[in-house]
C-alpha positions as CSV (number, residue, x, y, z in Angstrom):
1,X,0.6,0.1,0.4
2,X,1.5,3.7,-0.7
3,X,0.8,6.2,1.7
4,X,0.8,9.5,0.1
5,X,1.2,12.4,2.8
6,X,-0.6,15.5,2.8
7,X,2.8,17.3,1.9
8,X,2.7,15.9,-1.9
9,X,-1.5,15.8,-1.7
10,X,-0.7,19.5,-1.3
11,X,2.0,19.7,-3.8
12,X,0.2,18.6,-6.7
13,X,-2.9,21.2,-6.1
14,X,-0.8,23.4,-6.6
15,X,0.8,22.3,-9.4
16,X,-2.3,22.1,-11.0
17,X,-3.4,25.2,-10.2
18,X,-0.2,26.7,-11.8
19,X,-0.7,24.2,-14.9
20,X,-4.1,25.9,-15.3
21,X,-2.9,29.0,-15.5
22,X,0.2,28.1,-17.7
23,X,-2.7,26.6,-20.1
24,X,-4.4,30.4,-20.2
25,X,-1.3,32.1,-20.4
26,X,0.5,31.0,-23.2
27,X,2.7,33.9,-24.4
28,X,5.4,32.9,-21.0
29,X,5.5,28.9,-21.5
30,X,9.1,28.7,-21.0
31,X,9.8,30.6,-18.0
32,X,6.5,28.9,-15.9
33,X,8.1,25.2,-17.3
34,X,11.2,26.6,-15.1
35,X,9.3,27.7,-12.4
36,X,7.4,24.6,-11.9
37,X,10.7,22.4,-12.7
38,X,12.6,24.0,-9.8
39,X,9.0,24.6,-7.1
40,X,8.9,20.4,-7.4
41,X,12.4,20.0,-7.1
42,X,12.6,22.0,-3.9
43,X,9.2,20.8,-2.2
44,X,9.9,17.0,-2.8
45,X,13.7,16.8,-1.7
46,X,14.7,20.3,-0.3
47,X,11.6,21.7,1.4
48,X,10.1,18.8,3.0
49,X,13.1,18.0,5.0
50,X,12.3,17.5,8.7
51,X,9.2,19.3,8.2
52,X,6.4,16.9,7.0
53,X,4.8,16.9,9.6
54,X,4.1,20.9,10.0
55,X,1.6,22.4,7.9
56,X,0.8,25.2,10.3
57,X,1.3,27.9,7.4
58,X,-1.0,26.3,4.7
59,X,-4.3,26.4,3.8
60,X,-5.4,23.1,3.2
61,X,-8.4,22.0,0.7
62,X,-10.1,18.6,1.2
63,X,-10.4,16.0,-1.1
64,X,-13.8,14.9,0.4
65,X,-14.8,18.0,2.2
66,X,-18.3,17.1,3.7
67,X,-20.8,20.2,3.6
68,X,-23.7,20.3,6.0
69,X,-26.8,22.2,7.3
70,X,-26.4,24.7,10.7
71,X,-29.9,24.2,11.2
72,X,-29.5,20.4,10.9
73,X,-26.3,19.1,11.9
74,X,-27.0,15.6,10.9
75,X,-27.2,16.4,7.0
76,X,-24.2,15.8,5.4
77,X,-23.4,15.9,1.6
78,X,-20.4,15.6,-0.5
79,X,-20.6,19.1,-2.0
80,X,-23.0,22.5,-2.1
81,X,-26.7,22.7,-2.2
82,X,-29.9,23.4,0.2
83,X,-30.9,21.7,3.5
84,X,-33.5,19.0,2.4
85,X,-35.2,19.4,6.0
86,X,-35.3,23.5,5.9
87,X,-34.0,25.2,2.5
88,X,-31.0,26.4,3.5
89,X,-27.6,26.4,2.1
90,X,-25.6,24.1,3.4
91,X,-21.8,25.0,4.5
92,X,-18.8,23.4,4.8
93,X,-18.5,21.1,8.0
94,X,-15.8,22.2,9.3
95,X,-16.9,25.5,9.2
96,X,-20.5,25.0,11.5
97,X,-18.4,22.0,13.8
98,X,-15.3,23.9,14.2
99,X,-16.7,25.5,17.4
100,X,-18.8,22.5,18.5
101,X,-17.9,19.7,21.2
102,X,-19.8,16.7,23.1
103,X,-21.8,19.7,24.9
104,X,-22.4,22.3,22.4
105,X,-23.5,23.1,19.0
106,X,-23.2,26.7,16.3
107,X,-26.0,28.1,14.9
108,X,-25.8,30.8,12.3
109,X,-28.2,33.9,12.4
110,X,-30.0,32.7,9.4
111,X,-30.6,29.0,11.7
112,X,-32.0,30.9,14.8
113,X,-34.1,32.9,12.6
114,X,-35.9,30.0,11.4
115,X,-35.7,27.9,14.2
116,X,-37.5,30.8,15.7
117,X,-35.5,31.0,19.1
118,X,-35.8,32.8,22.1
119,X,-33.5,33.2,25.6
120,X,-33.7,34.9,28.2
121,X,-31.2,35.6,31.8
122,X,-31.6,34.0,34.8
123,X,-32.8,35.9,36.9
124,X,-32.1,36.5,41.0
125,X,-35.5,36.9,42.8
126,X,-37.2,36.2,45.3
127,X,-39.3,33.1,44.3
128,X,-43.3,32.8,45.3
129,X,-44.1,28.7,44.6
130,X,-47.3,27.6,43.7
131,X,-48.4,24.5,45.7
132,X,-51.0,22.3,43.8
133,X,-53.2,21.0,46.8
134,X,-56.8,19.1,45.6
135,X,-59.4,19.5,48.4
136,X,-62.8,20.0,49.2
137,X,-66.1,21.8,50.9
138,X,-66.9,20.9,54.1
139,X,-69.6,22.4,57.0
140,X,-68.0,24.7,59.6
141,X,-67.8,22.4,62.3
142,X,-68.3,25.1,64.9
143,X,-71.5,26.2,63.6
144,X,-72.7,22.7,63.4
145,X,-75.1,21.9,65.9
146,X,-77.0,18.6,67.2
147,X,-80.6,18.0,68.5
148,X,-81.0,14.7,70.3
149,X,-83.1,13.4,72.6
150,X,-82.7,13.9,76.2
151,X,-85.7,11.1,77.0
152,X,-87.0,8.0,76.1
153,X,-90.9,9.3,73.8
154,X,-92.4,9.3,70.1
155,X,-92.3,11.5,67.1
156,X,-95.8,13.0,66.7
157,X,-95.4,15.1,63.6
158,X,-92.4,15.9,61.8
159,X,-92.4,20.0,60.8
160,X,-89.3,19.3,59.1
161,X,-89.2,16.0,56.8
162,X,-86.1,16.1,54.4
163,X,-82.6,16.5,54.7
164,X,-81.4,20.0,53.3
165,X,-84.5,22.2,54.9
166,X,-83.8,25.6,55.9
167,X,-84.8,25.9,59.3
168,X,-84.7,29.5,61.2
169,X,-83.6,29.7,65.2
170,X,-86.3,28.6,67.7
171,X,-88.5,26.8,64.2
172,X,-90.9,23.7,65.4
173,X,-88.5,20.8,63.9
174,X,-90.7,17.5,65.0
175,X,-93.6,17.4,68.1
176,X,-93.4,14.4,70.4
177,X,-94.8,12.2,73.0
178,X,-93.5,11.3,76.2
179,X,-93.7,9.8,79.9
180,X,-90.4,11.3,80.8
181,X,-91.7,14.8,80.0
182,X,-94.9,14.9,81.1
183,X,-93.2,13.7,84.5
184,X,-90.6,16.3,84.4
185,X,-94.0,18.8,84.2
186,X,-95.8,17.8,86.8
187,X,-92.5,17.9,89.0
188,X,-92.4,21.4,87.9
189,X,-95.8,22.3,88.2
190,X,-95.3,21.4,91.9
191,X,-92.3,22.7,92.6
192,X,-93.8,26.3,91.2
193,X,-96.6,25.9,93.7
194,X,-94.2,25.7,96.2
195,X,-91.5,28.3,95.1
196,X,-92.3,30.5,98.4
197,X,-91.1,27.6,100.5
198,X,-88.7,26.3,98.1
199,X,-87.6,28.2,96.1
200,X,-84.6,26.3,95.2
201,X,-86.6,23.0,94.3
202,X,-88.2,25.3,91.5
203,X,-85.2,26.6,89.9
204,X,-83.8,22.7,89.8
205,X,-86.9,21.4,88.2
206,X,-87.1,24.8,85.5
207,X,-83.6,24.0,84.8
208,X,-84.0,20.3,84.1
209,X,-86.4,21.3,81.3
210,X,-83.5,24.1,80.1
211,X,-81.5,21.5,79.8
212,X,-84.0,19.0,77.8
213,X,-83.8,22.1,75.4
214,X,-87.4,23.5,76.1
215,X,-87.8,26.6,75.9
216,X,-88.3,30.0,78.6
217,X,-91.7,30.9,77.1
218,X,-93.0,26.8,76.4
219,X,-91.8,26.5,80.4
220,X,-94.4,29.5,81.3
221,X,-97.0,28.0,78.9
222,X,-96.9,25.0,80.8
223,X,-97.1,26.9,84.0
224,X,-100.0,29.5,82.7
225,X,-102.0,26.2,82.1
226,X,-101.6,24.6,85.4
227,X,-101.1,21.2,83.7
228,X,-98.7,19.1,81.5
229,X,-98.7,18.9,78.1
230,X,-99.2,16.1,77.1
231,X,-97.3,16.9,72.9
232,X,-94.3,19.5,73.3
233,X,-92.6,20.8,70.1
234,X,-88.8,20.0,69.1
235,X,-87.5,24.1,68.7
236,X,-84.3,24.1,66.3
237,X,-81.5,25.7,68.3
238,X,-80.0,27.7,65.5
239,X,-80.4,29.1,62.1
240,X,-79.1,26.8,59.1
241,X,-79.9,24.1,57.0
242,X,-80.4,20.2,58.0
243,X,-77.7,18.1,56.6
244,X,-79.1,14.9,58.7
245,X,-82.7,13.4,59.8
246,X,-81.9,10.8,61.8
247,X,-86.1,10.0,63.0
248,X,-89.5,9.6,61.1
249,X,-92.9,10.3,61.9
250,X,-94.1,7.6,64.7
251,X,-90.6,6.8,65.3
252,X,-89.5,5.6,68.9
253,X,-86.4,7.8,70.4
254,X,-84.7,7.4,73.4
255,X,-81.8,9.4,75.4
256,X,-79.2,10.2,73.3
257,X,-80.8,9.7,69.6
258,X,-79.5,12.0,67.1
259,X,-82.8,13.4,65.9
260,X,-81.6,16.4,63.4
261,X,-78.4,17.8,62.5
262,X,-78.5,21.1,61.3
263,X,-75.6,23.5,60.1
264,X,-75.2,27.4,59.2
265,X,-73.6,27.3,55.7
266,X,-73.4,31.3,55.8
267,X,-69.3,30.4,55.8
268,X,-67.9,26.8,55.3
269,X,-64.4,25.2,55.1
270,X,-62.2,24.9,52.5
271,X,-59.6,22.0,53.2
272,X,-56.7,20.9,51.2
273,X,-54.7,18.1,51.2
274,X,-50.5,19.1,51.0
275,X,-47.9,17.2,50.1
276,X,-44.8,15.7,52.5
277,X,-42.6,17.4,50.3
278,X,-44.2,20.8,50.9
279,X,-45.2,20.4,54.4
280,X,-42.3,22.6,55.8
281,X,-43.1,25.8,53.4
282,X,-46.5,25.8,55.3
283,X,-47.5,29.0,57.6
284,X,-51.4,30.2,58.8
285,X,-52.2,33.1,57.5
286,X,-50.6,32.9,53.6
287,X,-53.4,32.5,50.7
288,X,-55.4,29.9,49.6
289,X,-56.8,29.9,46.1
290,X,-59.8,27.5,44.7
291,X,-61.5,26.7,41.6
292,X,-64.4,24.6,41.6
293,X,-65.3,22.5,38.6
294,X,-69.0,23.5,38.9
295,X,-67.5,27.2,38.1
296,X,-64.9,27.4,35.9
297,X,-63.3,29.9,35.1
298,X,-63.6,31.6,38.6
299,X,-60.7,31.2,41.4
300,X,-61.7,32.1,44.9
301,X,-59.1,33.1,47.5
302,X,-59.3,32.6,51.5
303,X,-56.6,31.8,54.3
304,X,-55.1,29.1,56.0
305,X,-55.7,29.5,59.3
306,X,-55.1,25.8,61.0
307,X,-52.8,23.4,59.4
308,X,-53.1,19.7,60.7
309,X,-50.0,18.5,63.3
310,X,-50.3,14.9,61.7
311,X,-49.6,13.3,58.6
312,X,-51.6,11.2,57.2
313,X,-49.5,7.7,56.9
314,X,-51.2,6.9,54.1
315,X,-51.7,9.3,51.6
316,X,-47.8,10.9,52.8
317,X,-50.1,14.1,53.2
318,X,-51.0,16.7,55.5
319,X,-54.6,18.8,55.3
320,X,-54.6,22.6,55.9
321,X,-58.1,24.4,56.4
322,X,-59.0,28.2,55.8
323,X,-62.7,29.6,56.0
324,X,-65.0,31.0,53.2
325,X,-68.0,33.1,53.3
326,X,-70.8,31.3,51.2
327,X,-73.6,33.7,49.8
328,X,-76.0,32.1,48.2
329,X,-75.3,28.9,49.0
330,X,-72.7,28.0,46.0
331,X,-70.3,26.5,47.9
332,X,-71.7,23.4,48.2
333,X,-70.2,20.7,51.8
334,X,-68.7,17.8,49.6
335,X,-67.8,19.5,46.6
336,X,-64.1,18.6,45.0
337,X,-61.8,21.9,44.7
338,X,-58.0,22.3,43.3
339,X,-56.6,24.9,45.6
340,X,-53.3,26.7,44.5
341,X,-51.4,28.0,47.5
342,X,-48.8,30.5,47.4
343,X,-45.5,30.7,49.2
344,X,-43.0,33.2,49.3
345,X,-39.6,32.0,50.4
346,X,-37.2,33.7,52.3
347,X,-34.1,34.1,50.6
348,X,-34.0,35.3,47.0
349,X,-33.2,32.1,44.0
350,X,-32.0,31.7,40.5
351,X,-35.1,31.2,38.6
352,X,-35.2,30.2,35.2
353,X,-38.7,30.4,32.7
354,X,-40.2,26.5,33.1
355,X,-39.8,26.1,29.1
356,X,-36.7,26.9,29.5
357,X,-36.2,23.2,31.4
358,X,-35.8,19.9,29.3
359,X,-36.2,17.1,32.0
360,X,-36.6,13.0,31.7
361,X,-36.9,11.5,35.1
362,X,-34.4,12.9,37.7
363,X,-32.2,14.8,34.9
364,X,-32.9,18.1,33.9
365,X,-31.4,20.3,31.5
366,X,-31.3,23.9,30.1
367,X,-29.5,25.6,27.4
368,X,-27.3,27.9,27.6
369,X,-26.5,30.4,24.9
370,X,-22.9,32.2,24.8
371,X,-22.7,34.9,22.1
372,X,-19.0,36.1,22.6
373,X,-17.8,34.8,19.2
374,X,-18.9,35.0,15.5
375,X,-21.8,32.3,15.7
376,X,-24.4,31.6,18.4
377,X,-23.1,28.8,20.9
378,X,-25.6,26.5,22.7
379,X,-24.5,24.4,25.8
380,X,-26.3,21.3,27.5
381,X,-25.9,21.8,30.9
382,X,-27.4,19.7,33.7
383,X,-29.0,21.4,36.3
384,X,-30.6,20.4,39.6
385,X,-33.9,21.5,40.5
386,X,-35.7,23.6,42.9
387,X,-39.2,24.1,43.8
388,X,-40.9,25.3,40.7
389,X,-42.6,28.9,41.5
390,X,-45.6,29.2,39.0
391,X,-44.4,29.7,35.6
392,X,-40.5,29.5,36.9
393,X,-38.3,26.9,38.2
394,X,-35.5,27.6,41.0
395,X,-32.4,26.3,40.0
396,X,-30.1,25.3,42.8
397,X,-27.1,24.4,40.6
398,X,-26.0,24.8,37.6
399,X,-26.4,28.5,36.4
400,X,-25.1,31.3,37.5
401,X,-27.4,34.8,37.6
402,X,-27.3,36.7,34.2
403,X,-26.5,33.4,32.0
404,X,-29.1,33.3,29.4
405,X,-31.1,30.3,28.4
406,X,-33.4,29.2,25.4
407,X,-37.2,29.2,27.1
408,X,-38.5,29.2,22.8
409,X,-37.1,26.4,21.0
410,X,-34.5,24.1,23.3
411,X,-36.3,21.0,21.9
412,X,-35.0,21.6,18.0
413,X,-32.0,22.1,19.8
414,X,-32.1,19.2,22.0
415,X,-33.5,16.9,19.2
416,X,-30.9,18.3,16.3
417,X,-28.2,17.8,19.3
418,X,-29.9,14.0,19.5
419,X,-29.2,13.1,16.1
420,X,-25.7,14.5,16.0
421,X,-24.9,12.3,19.1
422,X,-24.0,14.8,21.6
423,X,-25.1,15.3,25.2
424,X,-29.0,15.9,25.3
425,X,-31.9,15.1,27.6
426,X,-31.9,11.4,25.9
427,X,-28.4,11.0,25.6
428,X,-26.3,11.5,28.4
429,X,-23.6,9.5,27.0
430,X,-22.0,11.3,24.5
431,X,-22.1,8.1,21.3
432,X,-25.3,6.0,24.1
433,X,-27.7,6.9,21.1
434,X,-27.2,5.7,17.7
435,X,-27.8,9.0,15.5
436,X,-30.8,8.0,13.4
437,X,-33.0,7.1,16.5
438,X,-34.3,9.7,18.0
439,X,-37.1,7.9,19.3
440,X,-34.7,6.2,21.6
441,X,-36.7,5.6,25.6
442,X,-34.6,3.8,27.8
443,X,-37.2,2.6,30.6
444,X,-37.2,0.4,33.4
445,X,-39.6,-2.3,34.0
446,X,-41.2,-2.7,37.2
447,X,-43.9,-4.7,36.3
448,X,-43.1,-7.2,39.0
449,X,-43.3,-4.6,41.9
450,X,-46.9,-3.5,40.7
451,X,-50.1,-4.5,42.8
452,X,-52.8,-6.7,41.8
453,X,-55.1,-3.2,42.6
454,X,-53.3,-0.8,41.2
455,X,-52.9,-2.1,37.4
456,X,-57.2,-1.4,36.9
457,X,-56.7,1.7,38.4
458,X,-53.8,2.6,36.5
459,X,-56.0,1.6,33.4
460,X,-58.8,3.5,33.8
461,X,-56.8,6.5,34.5
462,X,-54.5,6.2,31.1
463,X,-58.6,5.5,29.6
464,X,-59.7,8.9,30.4
465,X,-56.4,10.1,29.3
466,X,-57.2,9.0,26.0
467,X,-60.6,10.6,26.3
468,X,-58.6,13.8,26.6
469,X,-56.8,13.0,23.6
470,X,-59.7,12.6,21.3
471,X,-61.7,16.1,22.8
472,X,-58.3,17.9,21.7
473,X,-58.0,16.0,18.1
474,X,-62.2,17.4,18.1
475,X,-60.7,20.3,19.8
476,X,-63.6,20.7,21.8
477,X,-62.1,22.3,25.3
478,X,-64.7,22.0,27.1
479,X,-64.6,18.5,27.4
480,X,-60.4,18.3,27.5
481,X,-61.1,20.2,30.4
482,X,-63.9,18.2,32.2
483,X,-61.7,15.0,31.3
484,X,-58.6,16.3,32.2
485,X,-60.2,17.7,35.7
486,X,-61.4,13.9,36.2
487,X,-58.0,12.4,35.8
488,X,-57.3,14.9,39.0
489,X,-60.0,13.2,40.9
490,X,-58.3,9.8,39.8
491,X,-54.9,10.3,40.5
492,X,-55.7,11.5,44.0
493,X,-57.6,8.2,44.2
494,X,-54.6,6.4,43.4
495,X,-52.6,8.1,45.8
496,X,-48.7,8.4,45.8
497,X,-47.7,5.7,47.9
498,X,-48.3,2.0,45.8
499,X,-47.0,-0.7,44.5
500,X,-43.3,-2.8,45.8
501,X,-40.0,-2.2,45.6
502,X,-38.6,-0.4,42.4
503,X,-42.1,0.0,41.1
504,X,-43.3,1.9,44.1
505,X,-40.0,4.4,44.6
506,X,-40.8,5.1,40.4
507,X,-44.7,6.0,41.2
508,X,-43.4,8.1,43.6
509,X,-41.3,10.0,41.3
510,X,-44.2,10.1,37.8
511,X,-46.9,11.0,40.7
512,X,-45.2,14.4,41.3
513,X,-44.5,14.8,37.6
514,X,-47.8,14.0,36.9
515,X,-49.4,16.2,39.3
516,X,-47.8,18.9,38.5
517,X,-48.8,19.0,34.6
518,X,-51.7,17.3,34.8
519,X,-53.3,20.4,37.6
520,X,-52.4,23.0,34.8
521,X,-54.2,21.0,32.0
522,X,-57.6,20.6,34.1
523,X,-56.9,24.6,35.0
524,X,-56.5,25.4,31.1
525,X,-58.0,28.8,30.4
526,X,-57.6,27.8,26.4
527,X,-57.6,24.8,24.2
528,X,-53.5,25.6,22.8
529,X,-52.3,25.9,27.1
530,X,-54.1,22.3,27.8
531,X,-52.2,21.2,24.6
532,X,-49.0,22.3,25.6
533,X,-49.9,20.6,29.4
534,X,-51.0,17.6,27.5
535,X,-47.8,17.2,25.8
536,X,-45.5,17.2,28.7
537,X,-48.3,15.2,30.3
538,X,-47.5,12.3,27.7
539,X,-44.4,12.2,27.9
540,X,-44.4,10.8,31.6
541,X,-47.3,8.5,31.0
542,X,-45.7,7.1,28.2
543,X,-43.1,6.2,30.0
544,X,-45.0,5.2,33.5
545,X,-46.9,2.2,30.3
546,X,-44.1,0.9,29.6
547,X,-43.1,0.7,32.6
548,X,-46.4,-0.2,35.1
549,X,-48.1,-1.6,32.2
550,X,-52.0,-1.3,31.2
551,X,-54.3,-3.7,30.1
552,X,-54.7,-3.9,26.8
553,X,-53.0,-2.6,23.9
554,X,-51.8,0.9,23.4
555,X,-49.5,3.2,20.6
556,X,-46.9,5.4,21.5
557,X,-47.2,8.1,18.2
558,X,-45.2,10.8,17.3
559,X,-45.4,13.8,14.9
560,X,-42.4,16.0,14.6
561,X,-44.1,18.9,13.0
562,X,-45.9,19.5,16.8
563,X,-44.9,23.0,18.6
564,X,-43.2,25.2,15.9
565,X,-41.2,21.2,14.4
566,X,-40.2,20.6,18.3
567,X,-42.1,17.2,18.1
568,X,-44.0,15.6,20.6
569,X,-45.9,12.4,21.5
570,X,-49.1,11.1,22.8
571,X,-50.7,7.6,23.6
572,X,-53.6,5.9,21.2
573,X,-55.2,2.6,21.4
574,X,-55.6,2.2,17.6
575,X,-52.7,3.1,15.7
576,X,-54.0,5.2,12.8
577,X,-52.5,8.7,13.4
578,X,-55.5,11.4,15.0
579,X,-52.8,14.0,15.8
580,X,-53.8,15.9,18.7
581,X,-51.5,18.5,18.7
582,X,-52.6,19.8,14.8
583,X,-55.9,18.6,14.3
584,X,-57.3,21.1,11.8
585,X,-53.8,21.3,9.7
586,X,-52.2,18.4,10.3
587,X,-54.8,15.2,11.1
588,X,-52.9,12.9,10.1
589,X,-49.6,14.1,10.6
590,X,-47.5,11.4,12.9
591,X,-45.9,7.5,13.3
592,X,-45.9,5.3,15.4
593,X,-42.9,4.7,17.1
594,X,-44.1,1.4,19.3
595,X,-46.9,-0.9,20.1
596,X,-47.3,-1.6,23.9
597,X,-49.2,-4.1,25.6
598,X,-49.1,-5.6,29.3
């Protein structure tokens, strides 16, 4: 095999150029022959001695030059032309990749405009966290009254015969007959007749009837009549709503029997369950915002007045309580609600938009912009996330104040990093992924640790997710929002602490991520916002279905055109593509990535 040094290749190239000029300018042929002969002799026999490997002063021209697209580095061609993806002019790969490494890529100004990349500064502020806390409306226990039997007797008539009736203080609830009550009335009359001699006996007899919840005007009526009343009315001690009726007409009752329960619903309690991870941030007096499914678009405000000192060991949550006025009875006990607790942290922190963070499992990546050079450089950097503060994440480690990160278009950069086999969201170690396989997702199968009762509940949860997907295909915002709210209820019912071993740990991790995107989806004000949250929710549920399994078959599908060519996944029961992200313009756009079955 003959080895040709780069010096000899350069010599031949120079020779070819000189010969070309020679034939174009024939009038000085003898002179050119002389120069060529001298130059070749010097380069081969003299100029190369001791300098075979020194080329620092030469402009190299590659005989196999590769051309690429600054927007799509995976494109490779052997000559100039246009990118088949975006149509931009190809440039020499050496120019595009001169400043690239395994953790960054360089883009031209034209590529930046085409990709619609937007960056923002990392800022230091005092973050206000929004903690999601599902809850319910409950009666104010301090405004409840229980009317019990203080003696044995029988219900003669019911004046209030249904639950939910509004009653006023002093209003008759039932008329009763009782031998015990007749005896007590006789004792009262006898003591009254001897009250001048034994006033303390009279006072005791009167007080006994008060204890049995007879009012003074009822006692006075007995004394005025001079004989026991055969039937006596049971009066309501408060104004409110009957929330329980324990007897019917003709029933016998004994001392201690609950006859009625009445609650004043002019104000109610708002209770919410806060995850164990957020308990340390709770304080009384901080605001609690809540929304009801029955009144979409409305938000109500209250303040936390009580924090349960105990942790629910099953759900790993602590209950908080706030009081809310209830004009018109709008807030009905038993209603479910979505609560948000606003918590201002005492110290400042580094904040980036939530859209800037790409994450999979425990890993989180942002793309940092460096505009100090001639071209824009974007570096993939792993960061440590703190709490989510509304539309921002607190960054615990990995960024500095003043650095710039991509908050729009990060998925485009990340997909190109994957295609070029560099460090990215799905490619922690350079070279782990094949360049032509952007959908490779390794998910640990933990089905051996899944409990028998978890599978049907999780399958039902996924079925509701598929109903959300169907509503998005139809662009039915109301139905999609309703089903997303239903998913929040199902997720809360499933609970965070399920399964065994690795399955338990993985579900705990995924539970928080699912809840973090499901609640904003249910509360979204428009369908595009809901689609954005559905996209992130789908990423998590794809992995969850692979890890835990469900009943039946689902298909993981993908549209590369969704969200401005960033691409997005979803799950479907059918292999036919019905795109939930672009139903009006690209309903059939997408591909089946994987068939998933138990």
